[in-house]
C-alpha positions in Angstrom: 35.1 -5.9 -6.9 35.3 -7.0 -3.2 36.5 -4.6 -0.6 39.7 -5.3 1.1 39.6 -5.6 4.9 41.0 -2.2 5.7 41.0 -0.7 9.2 42.2 2.7 10.4 45.2 2.8 12.7 44.9 4.5 16.1 46.5 7.6 14.4 44.2 7.4 11.3 47.2 7.5 8.9 47.4 6.3 5.3 48.6 5.7 2.8 45.6 5.3 0.5 46.3 2.4 -1.9 44.0 1.2 -4.6 43.5 -2.4 -5.8 46.2 -1.9 -8.5 48.9 -0.9 -6.0 48.7 2.8 -6.8 49.2 5.2 -3.9 46.6 8.0 -3.8 48.3 11.1 -2.4 46.6 13.9 -4.4 43.0 15.1 -4.1 41.2 17.7 -6.2 38.2 19.4 -4.5 35.7 21.1 -6.8 34.1 23.7 -4.6 31.5 24.9 -7.1 30.1 24.0 -10.5 29.6 27.7 -11.3 31.8 29.8 -13.5 31.8 33.3 -15.0 33.0 31.9 -18.4 31.5 29.3 -20.7 34.4 27.6 -22.4 33.3 25.6 -25.4 35.1 22.4 -24.3 33.9 22.6 -20.7 30.2 23.3 -20.6 27.1 24.3 -22.6 26.3 27.9 -23.2 23.0 27.7 -21.2 23.8 25.8 -18.0 21.6 24.7 -15.1 23.7 25.0 -12.0 23.3 23.2 -8.7 21.0 24.6 -6.0 23.1 25.9 -3.1 21.7 23.3 -0.7 23.3 20.5 -2.7 26.8 22.0 -2.6 29.1 21.2 0.3 29.6 24.0 2.7 33.1 25.5 3.4 33.1 23.7 6.7 32.3 20.4 5.0 35.1 20.8 2.5 37.4 21.6 5.4 36.3 18.4 7.1 37.0 16.4 3.9 40.4 18.0 3.4 41.4 17.1 7.0 40.2 13.5 6.5 42.2 13.1 3.3 45.3 14.6 4.8 45.0 12.3 7.9 45.0 9.4 5.4 48.3 10.4 3.9 47.2 12.8 1.1 50.0 15.3 0.7 48.5 17.5 -2.1 45.2 19.3 -2.3 44.0 21.3 -5.3 41.0 23.6 -5.2 39.1 23.7 -8.5 35.6 24.5 -9.8 33.9 25.6 -12.1 35.7 28.7 -11.2 36.6 28.4 -7.5 36.9 32.1 -6.9 33.3 32.8 -7.6 32.5 30.7 -4.6 31.8 32.8 -1.5 34.2 31.6 1.2 36.8 30.2 -1.1 39.6 32.2 0.5 38.5 31.1 4.0 38.6 27.5 2.8 42.1 27.9 1.5 43.1 29.4 4.8 41.6 26.4 6.6 43.3 23.9 4.4 46.6 25.7 4.5 46.8 25.1 8.2 46.4 21.3 8.0 49.4 19.5 9.6 50.9 17.1 7.1 49.7 18.8 4.0 52.8 19.5 1.8 51.2 21.4 -1.1 48.0 23.4 -1.5 47.2 24.5 -5.1 44.5 26.3 -7.0 43.2 26.1 -10.6 41.5 29.2 -11.9 40.4 31.0 -15.1 42.3 34.0 -13.8 39.5 36.5 -14.0 39.4 37.2 -10.2 43.1 37.1 -9.6 43.5 40.9 -9.7 41.4 41.0 -6.6 42.4 37.8 -4.8 46.0 36.8 -5.8 47.7 38.1 -2.7 45.1 36.6 -0.4 45.4 33.3 -2.1 49.2 33.3 -1.6 48.9 34.4 2.0 46.5 31.5 2.6 49.3 29.1 1.8 48.8 28.3 -1.8 52.1 27.4 -3.4 51.2 26.7 -7.0 48.5 28.1 -9.2 47.2 27.0 -12.6 45.6 29.6 -14.9 43.6 28.7 -18.0 44.8 30.5 -21.1 43.6 29.1 -24.5 44.5 32.0 -26.8 46.4 35.3 -26.9 43.9 36.7 -29.5 41.1 38.7 -27.8 38.7 37.6 -30.5 39.6 34.0 -30.3 39.6 34.1 -26.5 36.0 35.5 -26.6 35.0 32.8 -29.1 36.5 30.0 -26.9 35.0 31.3 -23.6 31.9 32.7 -25.3 32.2 36.1 -23.6 35.5 36.3 -21.8 37.9 39.3 -21.8 41.5 38.3 -22.5 42.8 41.5 -20.8 41.1 40.5 -17.6 43.0 37.2 -17.5 46.3 38.8 -18.5 45.9 41.2 -15.6 45.2 38.2 -13.4 48.5 36.6 -14.5 50.3 39.8 -13.7 48.7 39.8 -10.2 49.8 36.2 -9.6 53.3 37.1 -10.6 53.3 40.0 -8.3 52.0 37.9 -5.4 55.1 35.6 -5.7 53.8 32.0 -6.1 56.3 29.2 -6.1 55.1 28.2 -9.6 52.5 29.6 -12.0 51.4 27.3 -14.8 49.2 28.1 -17.8 46.8 25.4 -19.0 45.7 25.4 -22.7 43.1 22.9 -24.1 44.2 22.5 -27.7 41.6 22.3 -30.4 42.8 21.7 -34.0 40.7 24.4 -35.7 40.4 26.9 -32.8 43.8 27.5 -31.3 46.3 24.8 -32.2 48.2 27.2 -34.4 48.8 29.4 -31.4 51.0 26.8 -29.6 54.3 28.5 -30.5 53.0 31.9 -29.5 51.7 30.6 -26.2 55.0 28.9 -25.5 56.9 32.1 -26.3 54.6 34.0 -24.0 55.2 31.5 -21.2 59.0 31.5 -21.7 59.2 35.3 -21.7 57.1 35.6 -18.6 58.9 32.8 -16.7 55.8 30.6 -16.5 55.2 26.9 -17.0 52.6 25.8 -19.6 50.7 22.6 -20.3 48.8 21.6 -23.4 45.8 19.3 -22.9 44.1 17.0 -25.3 40.4 17.6 -25.0 38.5 15.1 -22.9 35.0 13.9 -24.0 33.0 15.0 -20.9 29.4 16.3 -21.3 27.4 16.9 -24.4 28.5 19.9 -26.4 27.2 21.4 -29.7 29.9 23.9 -30.7 32.3 21.3 -32.3 32.9 17.7 -32.9 35.5 16.3 -30.6 37.0 13.9 -33.0 37.3 16.6 -35.7 39.0 19.0 -33.2 41.4 16.4 -31.7 45.1 17.1 -32.1 47.7 15.0 -30.4 50.4 16.1 -28.1 53.0 14.9 -30.6 51.6 17.1 -33.3 51.6 20.1 -31.0 55.2 19.4 -29.9 56.3 19.1 -33.5 55.4 22.8 -33.9 58.0 23.7 -31.2 61.1 22.4 -32.9 62.6 25.9 -33.1 62.6 26.0 -29.3 65.1 23.1 -29.0 63.1 21.2 -26.5 64.6 18.5 -24.3 62.5 16.0 -22.2 62.6 16.3 -18.4 62.9 13.0 -16.5 59.8 12.5 -14.3 61.7 12.6 -11.0 63.1 16.1 -11.8 59.8 17.8 -12.0 57.2 15.8 -10.1 58.9 14.6 -6.9 56.2 13.4 -4.6 53.2 14.6 -6.7 53.4 12.7 -10.0 50.9 13.9 -12.5 49.8 13.1 -16.1 51.8 15.9 -17.8 55.1 14.9 -19.5 57.4 17.9 -19.4 60.0 19.4 -21.7 62.3 22.3 -21.4 63.5 24.9 -23.9 67.3 25.5 -24.1 68.1 28.5 -21.9 64.9 28.6 -19.9 63.6 27.2 -16.6 60.0 27.1 -17.7 58.5 23.7 -18.2 56.4 22.8 -21.2 54.0 20.0 -20.5 51.7 17.8 -22.5 48.7 16.0 -21.0 47.7 13.2 -23.4 44.7 11.2 -22.2 44.2 9.9 -25.8 47.5 9.6 -27.4 49.6 8.5 -24.4 47.5 7.0 -21.6 48.8 7.9 -18.2 46.4 5.9 -16.0 49.1 3.4 -14.9 50.6 6.0 -12.6 47.4 7.8 -11.5 47.8 9.1 -8.0 44.6 11.2 -7.6 40.9 11.2 -6.9 38.4 14.1 -7.1 35.5 15.3 -5.0 32.7 17.1 -6.8 30.9 20.1 -5.4 28.1 17.8 -4.1 30.5 15.7 -2.2 30.8 12.8 -4.6 34.2 11.1 -4.3 34.9 10.5 -8.0 37.6 7.8 -8.4 38.3 8.4 -12.1 37.7 11.4 -14.3 36.8 9.1 -17.2 34.5 6.7 -15.3 31.5 7.0 -13.0 32.8 5.0 -10.1 32.0 7.1 -7.1 31.0 7.2 -3.4 28.6 9.7 -1.7 30.5 11.5 1.1 28.0 14.2 1.5 25.5 11.8 3.1 28.1 10.9 5.8 29.1 14.5 6.4 25.5 15.5 6.9 24.4 12.5 9.0 23.1 13.1 12.5 25.5 10.4 13.5 28.6 11.8 11.7 31.8 10.1 12.6 35.2 11.2 11.3 36.5 7.7 11.8 33.7 6.3 9.6 34.3 8.9 7.0 38.0 7.9 6.8 37.0 4.3 6.6 34.6 5.0 3.7 37.4 6.8 1.9 39.8 3.9 2.4 37.2 1.3 1.2 36.4 3.5 -1.8 39.9 3.2 -3.2 39.2 -0.5 -4.0 36.7 0.7 -6.6 39.1 3.0 -8.4 39.2 1.8 -12.0 42.4 0.7 -13.7 41.9 3.2 -16.5 39.6 5.5 -18.3 37.9 4.4 -21.5 37.8 7.7 -23.5 36.9 7.0 -27.1 37.0 9.6 -29.9 35.4 7.3 -32.6 32.1 9.0 -32.0 31.0 12.3 -30.7 28.6 11.0 -28.1 30.0 11.8 -24.6 31.2 8.7 -22.7 30.6 10.7 -19.5 27.5 12.9 -19.4 28.8 15.3 -16.6 30.5 18.4 -17.8 34.0 19.3 -16.9 32.8 22.1 -14.6 31.6 19.4 -12.2 35.1 18.1 -11.5 37.5 20.9 -12.5 39.5 18.6 -14.7 
C-alpha cells in the first residue's frame, strides 16, 4: 500500500487517520512483557522474557506518549504483561498524566499489586482502571493463572475502590470448560460492588498447550443468554463510549449503573470502528492486534540523530499500513499470530 503524502503542521497536531478513514485516537503502551501470573490464555507456563536492554525506558515511553498526544491521541492505556511489575511504572503514569491535550489515562492490571499502588496510580492521573478477574473460585483462579491467589486480587479491587477511580472495570476471558458457568456469579459480584465488567472471547495469540482454542470458544451471545434473570437492556454506543469508542458492546441490568460488556472478535467483528494502535515493550508500533503490520519506533528513539518531528511523521505514515481487519480463525488450533498476549496487553 502506498503511503499518503502526509506532512506535520507547524503545531504537530493530528488527527491520525488510516487509509480506511478511521480516526486513531487511542494508544495502548505495553511497558513490559513480564508478569507475576501465567494465565493459560495469555502465555506459556515457561516463558523467556525480553532482555532489559530491548525494552523501552520510562523516558522513551514518555517521549512516545507525548508524540502520540501531539498527533491528536486523546486516550492512553498502560498495559503489560503486568505493568506494575515494571520498575518506574508509577513515574511513567505521572509523566503521561501531565501531558496537555490528553483526555484520559488508563491502566490495565491483574490486580495483584493494587494494594500497594492503587492510591499512587490515582494520584498520577489515572481515571479508569481495568482489572482481570476470570473466576471467583480460589481453586479455579489458581488453575487459570497457574499459581495466582484470588484473595490478593480481591484485595486489589478493594484498594482500587478505596482510591476512588472514575470507573473500575473487571475483564474476564471466557473459556467454555473453565469458567463460562461463572458468568452470572461474576456479573452479580460486579453489580453488588458497583463495578463494570466485560467478557472477552479468547483471541488466538501465541502457541499454548493447556487447551484447544476452538474447543474452549464460547460466543458472547451464549454468555449473554445466561444473564436473562438480570433483565439486561442494551446501551447505545454514544451513551457509554463518547470520544473513546471501543470494541465492547455494553448492556445494563435494571436498577444498576454498572455496565456489562461483551468483546466479540470472533462472533461480532468490530474492526470497522477500530480507533486504536498498540506499542509493544520493544517499541514496535503494532497496527492491528490480529496482524503483524508494524513499524519499529525504538530505532528512531535511540538514533543519534533523533528528531521528534521525524518520529511524528513516521507515526503518521504508519497509519496507512493499518489493516482493514484481523483474520482470526478458530478452524484450527495453530496460532495465527505467534506472539503471546503479554507482548501487547490485549
